[in-house]
C-alpha positions in Angstrom: 0.1 0.2 -0.2 1.7 3.4 -0.9 2.5 5.9 2.2 0.2 8.5 2.5 3.1 11.4 1.7 4.1 9.2 -1.4 0.7 9.8 -2.8 0.7 13.4 -1.6 4.0 13.9 -3.7 1.9 12.6 -7.0 -1.0 14.5 -6.5 0.9 17.7 -6.7 2.6 16.4 -9.4 0.0 15.4 -11.6 -2.0 19.0 -10.7 1.0 20.7 -11.5 1.4 19.1 -14.7 -2.2 20.2 -15.5 -1.1 23.2 -14.5 2.1 23.3 -17.1 -0.4 21.6 -19.7 -3.7 24.3 -18.9 -1.1 27.3 -19.3 0.8 25.9 -22.6 -2.8 25.2 -23.8 -4.3 29.0 -23.0 -1.1 30.2 -24.6 -1.1 28.8 -27.7 -5.2 30.0 -27.6 -3.8 33.3 -27.1 -1.5 33.1 -29.7 -4.0 31.6 -32.3 -6.0 34.7 -31.2 -3.9 36.7 -31.6 -1.1 35.8 -34.5 0.3 39.1 -35.2 1.5 39.4 -31.6 5.4 38.7 -31.1 9.0 39.9 -32.7 9.6 39.6 -36.6 12.9 40.3 -37.5 13.9 41.3 -41.8 17.0 40.8 -42.8 17.5 43.8 -45.7 20.8 44.0 -48.0 21.7 48.0 -49.7 24.6 49.4 -51.3 26.4 46.2 -49.6 24.7 47.0 -46.6 22.7 44.4 -44.2 20.3 45.3 -41.8 18.2 43.8 -39.3 14.1 45.4 -39.4 12.8 44.3 -36.0 8.7 44.5 -35.8 7.2 44.2 -32.5 3.6 43.3 -32.6 1.3 43.2 -30.0 -2.5 42.3 -31.5 -5.4 42.5 -28.9 -8.9 41.8 -31.2 -8.5 43.9 -33.8 -6.2 46.1 -32.2 -2.9 46.1 -33.1 -0.1 48.5 -31.2 3.3 48.3 -31.2 7.3 49.2 -31.9 9.6 49.2 -35.5 12.8 49.2 -34.5 15.0 49.6 -37.8 18.5 49.9 -37.4 18.5 51.9 -33.7 15.4 53.8 -34.6 12.8 52.7 -32.5 8.9 54.4 -33.9 5.5 53.8 -32.6 3.6 52.2 -34.7 -0.7 54.2 -34.4 -4.0 52.8 -36.1 -3.3 49.7 -36.5 -5.8 47.1 -37.3 -5.9 43.2 -37.9 -8.8 41.7 -40.3 -8.0 38.1 -40.6 -4.6 37.5 -41.8 -4.4 41.3 -42.3 -3.2 43.8 -41.0 -2.4 47.4 -41.3 -0.7 50.2 -39.6 0.9 54.1 -39.6 4.1 55.3 -38.8 5.3 59.0 -38.5 8.8 59.6 -40.3 10.4 62.0 -40.4 10.9 65.7 -38.4 10.1 69.0 -39.5 9.5 69.7 -42.8 10.0 66.4 -43.8 7.6 64.8 -41.6 4.5 62.4 -42.8 2.6 59.6 -42.1 3.6 56.5 -43.8 0.5 53.5 -43.9 1.7 50.0 -43.8 0.2 46.6 -44.6 1.3 42.8 -43.1 0.2 39.8 -44.5 0.4 37.4 -42.1 1.9 33.5 -43.8 2.9 30.8 -41.5 5.8 31.8 -39.5 6.2 34.9 -41.5 4.4 38.6 -42.4 5.0 40.4 -45.7 5.0 44.0 -45.2 4.8 46.5 -47.7 3.9 50.8 -48.1 0.2 51.1 -49.0 0.9 54.9 -48.8 3.9 57.2 -48.7 2.7 60.6 -47.6 -0.3 62.0 -45.7 1.1 65.1 -44.0 4.4 65.6 -45.8 6.2 64.7 -49.7 8.9 61.6 -49.8 7.7 58.2 -49.9 9.1 55.5 -47.5 10.8 52.2 -47.7 8.8 49.1 -45.7 11.6 49.2 -43.8 10.4 52.5 -42.1 13.0 55.0 -44.1 12.8 58.3 -45.8 15.0 58.7 -48.8 14.5 62.3 -48.4 15.3 62.7 -44.9 19.1 61.6 -45.2 19.4 59.8 -42.2 18.9 56.2 -40.7 19.5 53.1 -42.9 20.9 54.9 -45.8 19.6 52.4 -48.2 15.8 51.0 -50.2 14.0 48.4 -50.9 11.1 47.0 -51.6 8.6 44.9 -49.3 9.5 43.1 -46.6 9.2 39.5 -45.5 9.8 39.4 -41.4 9.8 35.7 -39.3 9.1 35.1 -36.4 12.0 34.7 -33.8 9.5 35.3 -30.5 6.0 35.4 -28.9 7.5 38.6 -26.7 6.3 41.2 -28.0 8.5 43.7 -25.8 10.0 46.3 -27.5 14.4 46.0 -26.9 16.6 48.5 -28.6 20.4 47.8 -29.5 21.5 50.9 -26.9 19.3 50.1 -23.6 22.1 49.3 -21.7 24.7 51.5 -22.7 26.2 53.9 -20.1 24.7 57.6 -20.1 28.0 60.6 -21.7 28.1 63.0 -19.4 27.7 66.4 -21.6 30.1 69.3 -20.7 29.7 73.1 -19.9 29.8 75.0 -22.8 32.6 76.8 -23.9 35.0 78.2 -27.5 36.6 75.7 -29.5 39.2 77.0 -32.1 38.6 76.6 -35.3 42.2 75.3 -35.6 43.7 78.0 -38.4 41.8 75.5 -40.8 39.2 76.3 -43.5 40.0 79.8 -44.7 37.7 79.0 -47.6 35.4 76.5 -48.6 37.3 72.8 -48.3 37.2 71.1 -51.7 37.4 67.1 -52.4 35.4 64.0 -52.9 33.8 62.3 -51.2 33.1 58.2 -51.4 29.2 57.9 -50.6 26.8 59.6 -53.5 29.1 57.4 -56.1 29.8 54.3 -54.0 27.8 54.2 -51.1 29.3 50.6 -49.3 30.7 49.9 -52.1 34.3 51.4 -51.1 37.5 49.7 -50.5 41.1 50.6 -50.0 41.4 50.2 -53.7 39.2 52.6 -55.1 40.8 55.0 -52.4 43.7 54.8 -53.7 42.5 54.4 -57.5 40.7 57.9 -56.3 43.7 59.3 -55.4 45.7 58.3 -58.6 42.7 60.2 -60.8 42.8 63.6 -58.8 46.5 63.8 -58.9 46.6 63.5 -62.9 43.7 64.5 -64.5 43.6 68.1 -63.2 41.2 68.1 -60.2 43.9 68.5 -57.3 45.8 70.9 -59.1 42.5 72.9 -59.2 41.7 72.7 -55.4 40.1 69.5 -54.8 42.4 67.9 -52.0 40.7 66.0 -49.9 40.1 62.5 -50.7 36.8 61.4 -47.9 36.0 57.8 -46.7 32.6 58.1 -46.0 30.5 55.1 -43.9 31.2 51.6 -44.2 34.9 51.6 -43.0 34.3 50.9 -39.4 35.6 48.0 -37.8 35.8 46.4 -34.3 37.6 48.1 -31.2 40.4 46.1 -30.0 40.7 44.9 -26.4 41.8 48.4 -25.3 38.7 50.2 -27.0 40.9 51.3 -30.4 38.7 51.5 -33.5 40.3 49.0 -36.2 38.8 49.7 -40.2 37.2 46.4 -41.2 39.0 44.1 -44.1 38.3 46.3 -46.9 40.9 49.2 -45.2 43.4 46.8 -43.9 46.0 49.4 -43.2 44.5 53.0 -42.4 48.1 54.2 -41.8 49.4 53.1 -45.0 46.5 54.4 -47.0 47.1 58.0 -45.6 50.6 57.6 -46.4 49.5 56.4 -49.9 46.9 59.8 -50.4 49.6 62.1 -49.0 52.3 60.8 -51.1 49.8 62.5 -54.4 49.6 65.4 -52.6 46.5 64.7 -51.0 44.5 64.9 -47.7 42.7 61.9 -46.7 39.4 62.3 -44.7 37.0 59.4 -42.4 33.4 59.2 -41.0 32.3 58.7 -37.6 29.2 59.6 -35.7 28.9 60.8 -32.3 26.3 57.5 -31.6 27.4 54.1 -30.6 26.2 53.2 -34.5 27.3 55.1 -37.8 23.9 56.1 -40.2 24.7 52.5 -42.5 24.8 50.7 -38.7 28.6 50.2 -38.4 31.2 51.5 -34.9 30.4 55.0 -33.3 32.4 57.0 -31.3 29.8 56.7 -28.5 32.3 57.3 -25.3 35.6 57.0 -27.8 35.5 60.4 -28.9 39.1 60.9 -27.7 40.3 57.8 -28.6 38.9 58.3 -31.7 40.8 61.6 -32.4 43.9 59.8 -31.0 43.8 57.2 -33.6 42.7 59.0 -36.4 45.9 61.3 -35.8 48.1 58.5 -35.5 46.8 57.7 -39.1 47.4 60.8 -40.7 43.4 61.5 -41.0 43.5 65.4 -42.4 39.1 65.9 -42.3 36.6 63.9 -39.9 32.4 64.4 -41.4 30.3 63.3 -38.3 27.2 61.9 -38.5 24.3 62.4 -35.8 23.0 59.3 -37.1 22.1 56.7 -34.0 22.9 59.5 -31.4 19.6 60.9 -31.7 19.0 57.5 -29.9 20.9 58.4 -26.8 20.6 62.3 -26.8 18.0 64.8 -26.9 18.2 67.6 -29.8 19.1 70.0 -27.1 22.3 68.2 -26.4 23.6 68.2 -30.3 25.9 71.4 -28.9 27.4 69.9 -26.1 27.7 66.6 -28.2 29.6 68.0 -31.1 31.8 70.4 -28.6 33.4 67.0 -26.9 34.4 65.5 -30.7 36.1 69.4 -31.5 38.0 69.2 -27.8 39.2 65.6 -29.1 40.7 66.8 -32.2 41.5 70.3 -31.3 43.8 68.4 -28.9 45.2 66.3 -30.8 47.7 69.2 -32.2 46.8 67.7 -36.1 45.5 70.0 -38.3 41.9 68.2 -39.1 38.6 69.6 -40.8 36.0 69.1 -38.4 32.5 69.1 -40.6 29.5 68.3 -38.9 26.4 66.8 -40.3 23.4 67.2 -38.3 21.0 68.6 -41.4 21.0 71.5 -40.4 19.1 70.5 -36.8 18.2 73.0 -33.8 19.7 76.2 -35.2 23.5 74.7 -36.1 24.2 77.9 -37.6 24.4 79.5 -33.9 26.5 77.2 -32.6 28.8 75.3 -35.7 31.6 77.8 -35.0 31.9 77.9 -31.8 32.6 73.9 -31.6 35.3 74.1 -33.4 33.4 72.9 -37.2 34.9 74.4 -40.1 31.4 73.5 -42.1 28.1 71.7 -40.9 25.3 70.5 -43.0 22.1 72.8 -43.4 20.0 70.2 -44.8 19.0 66.3 -45.4 20.9 64.4 -48.0 21.3 65.6 -51.2 19.9 63.2 -54.0 20.9 62.9 -57.6 18.2 64.8 -59.3 17.2 68.3 -60.1 14.2 68.9 -57.6 16.6 67.7 -54.2 19.5 69.7 -55.5 17.3 73.1 -56.7 15.3 72.4 -53.2 18.3 72.7 -51.5 20.0 75.5 -52.9 17.7 77.5 -53.8 15.1 77.3 -51.0 16.6 76.0 -47.9 20.0 77.9 -47.2 18.6 81.9 -46.4 18.3 80.9 -42.5 22.4 80.2 -42.9 23.9 82.5 -45.1 25.0 85.1 -42.4 26.7 82.5 -40.2 28.7 80.7 -43.2 32.3 82.6 -43.2 35.9 82.2 -43.1 37.0 78.6 -41.3 33.0 78.0 -41.0 31.0 77.5 -43.8 27.2 76.5 -44.6 27.5 73.0 -46.0 24.4 72.2 -48.4 26.1 69.1 -48.6 28.3 67.4 -51.4 27.7 67.5 -55.2 26.3 64.8 -57.8 27.6 66.5 -60.6 28.5 63.8 -63.3 26.6 61.1 -61.5 24.2 60.9 -64.0 20.7 61.8 -62.9 20.6 65.4 -64.2 21.1 67.2 -67.1 24.5 68.5 -68.4 22.8 72.2 -67.5 21.2 71.1 -64.4 24.9 70.6 -63.1 26.2 73.5 -64.6 23.7 75.5 -62.5 24.3 73.3 -59.6 27.8 73.8 -59.6 27.3 77.7 -60.5 24.8 77.8 -57.5 27.3 76.3 -54.9 29.9 78.3 -55.7 27.8 81.5 -55.0 26.7 79.7 -51.3 30.5 79.9 -50.7 29.7 75.6 -50.2 32.1 73.2 -50.0 33.0 71.8 -53.1 32.7 68.1 -52.5 32.7 65.7 -55.5 30.8 62.9 -55.3 30.8 61.4 -58.7 33.5 58.1 -59.9 36.4 60.9 -60.5 38.5 57.8 -62.1 36.4 58.1 -65.1 34.9 62.0 -66.2 33.6 62.6 -69.3 34.4 65.8 -71.1 31.1 67.5 -70.4 32.0 66.7 -66.2 35.5 68.0 -66.4 34.8 70.8 -67.8 32.5 71.6 -64.9 34.2 70.6 -61.7 37.5 72.3 -63.3 36.2 75.5 -64.3 38.8 77.7 -62.7 36.4 80.8 -63.4 33.9 79.2 -61.4 36.2 77.8 -58.6 37.5 80.6 -58.2 34.6 82.4 -56.9 33.6 80.4 -54.7 37.3 80.2 -53.1 36.9 83.9 -53.0 39.0 85.2 -49.6 36.5 87.2 -48.8 34.2 84.8 -47.8 31.1 86.4 -48.2 27.9 84.3 -48.7 26.1 85.2 -52.1 22.1 85.6 -52.1 18.9 85.6 -54.1 19.0 89.1 -54.9 15.9 89.2 -57.6 12.6 86.2 -58.3 10.3 86.3 -61.2 8.6 83.1 -61.1 11.1 80.6 -62.4 13.9 82.8 -62.4 16.4 84.0 -60.1 18.7 86.6 -60.1 21.8 86.0 -57.6 24.8 87.6 -55.9 27.8 87.1 -54.4 30.0 89.9 -52.9 33.8 89.3 -54.2 37.1 90.9 -53.2 38.3 93.6 -54.6 34.6 95.0 -55.3 33.9 92.5 -57.6 30.9 90.6 -57.7 29.5 87.5 -59.2 26.3 87.3 -60.7 24.0 84.2 -61.5 21.1 84.1 -63.9 18.9 80.8 -62.3 15.8 79.8 -65.0 14.0 77.0 -62.6 11.7 77.1 -65.6 10.9 74.4 -68.2 11.3 76.7 -71.3 14.3 79.4 -72.3 13.9 82.1 -70.9 15.8 85.5 -71.1 16.7 87.0 -67.3 18.0 90.3 -66.8 20.5 92.0 -64.3 20.3 95.5 -63.4 23.9 97.0 -62.3 22.0 98.7 -59.3 20.5 95.5 -58.0 24.1 94.9 -56.7 24.5 98.8 -56.2 26.7 99.7 -59.0 26.3 101.9 -62.0 27.8 103.2 -65.1 30.2 100.8 -67.5 31.4 97.4 -65.7 33.6 95.0 -67.2 32.0 92.3 -67.3 33.2 88.1 -67.6 31.3 85.3 -68.4 32.3 82.5 -66.5 30.9 79.2 -68.5 32.4 80.8 -72.0 35.5 82.0 -69.6 35.6 84.9 -72.4 35.4 88.8 -71.9 32.4 90.5 -73.1 34.0 94.3 -72.4 32.8 97.1 -70.5 28.7 96.5 -70.4 26.6 99.5 -69.3 23.6 99.6 -66.8 22.8 95.9 -66.7 23.5 92.3 -68.2 20.7 89.6 -70.0 20.9 86.7 -71.4 19.0 83.6 -73.0 19.0 80.9 -70.3 18.3 77.0 -70.9 15.7 75.2 -69.0 17.4 74.7 -65.6 19.9 76.7 -67.0 22.8 79.5 -65.6 24.0 82.0 -67.3 26.7 83.0 -64.5 29.5 86.1 -65.0 31.6 88.2 -63.0 31.4 92.0 -63.1 33.8 94.4 -61.9 35.0 98.2 -62.6 
């Protein structure tokens, strides 16, 4: 006969087993009743960069809530609804004039969902991708894609971010940082991102340096060879940043670039990750600056990116000051390029953190609408802050990348020169067409950009699609651009009184490279669609 104690234990075990089965059954029932609930992960690759997008979805009846983690950026889902194996939701993307609502639809099939965009622009311009990115925003994972397939990896819908356990950086008291005596005129050079994206390596940079040294670019003033995102590897045991396998020896590469009479630039972020998901400088600012200086780096582009997950927008001044101090402390002359898209009135504090240039907008795209909007419409708030050692940066140039006509590229180059913008080429300079070379090597227009007085130009008149811009130059001269933003040819004129001059003035056509003699009172030209006529006038 079984003892009472043993009977009690067996009975308890049986009850526990029934409870476990009941809980499991309840969970299965809950999952059956709420099939969208859980963590769903998709893998995407664009521009040779891989990235995860994670959907944390919670279903209660026909209501869906949750968040999307795209790289480092966590975004709330709103207006979520479920109808059978279909779910829809809305995500608000971007900030300021880039903000809009994007509508998603997800179709459930077994252990995966296919996520597509059904509406891409409520409340603003631009189209997003299914991963929640905005090509217009210029931040986050800088790639494009179509519908995403996400697989279910867990029933737990609790949102978890990649930086949740990182220590917080203490922000310093604000103070003035030297500009290092750098960038007395707007920097000129080349950057890898616009053309190569993530497909850049040591051999590419050596080839670019060879080309710039031999095709006239170096002699025209383009001296910086800047490697944008995706060069970064992991940190060693002491926390020192290492280049990845694409760049086996950064010091040797810098030495090679220097041997060509050029300078080498790199890219990083004040956040834990760069925009493409590589190692950032968060909590390693002084260490990274010393490493870059030891390698022989001459230019640093510092992109806000994942810092948005660690700091408030009001922290940007102090955050960029940390790197400004770190760069100047190395004793090496390094150009400091701030890339935070013109946020939080950067023109009021960019120079004080040692910034030699700062972006004024999101990323440029290789098309007329993007370039013309950035150049003509979005620079006015920043103009008074530009000057010697600290320049407004409307972004790298797209000249030669193929998305615009030759006339549009001439407009692009002319406008950037009048804006006293950095002239950072973004095309494949190893293969310059004659048309592209004629633009990038136009010494008359380059001389406007590099004018030693360092005053940014501005619009002086606008008549529909016809605009006249002028920039004061040294020795009382002016550069004047007659821009036709319309789709038909137009005759555009400027009066000398518009630039506070009078009488007969010496006029030089900067695209024809010809002196037109002395002309009285005004000048007019027939300008092609999306084209420019550009002159230099002086007594």
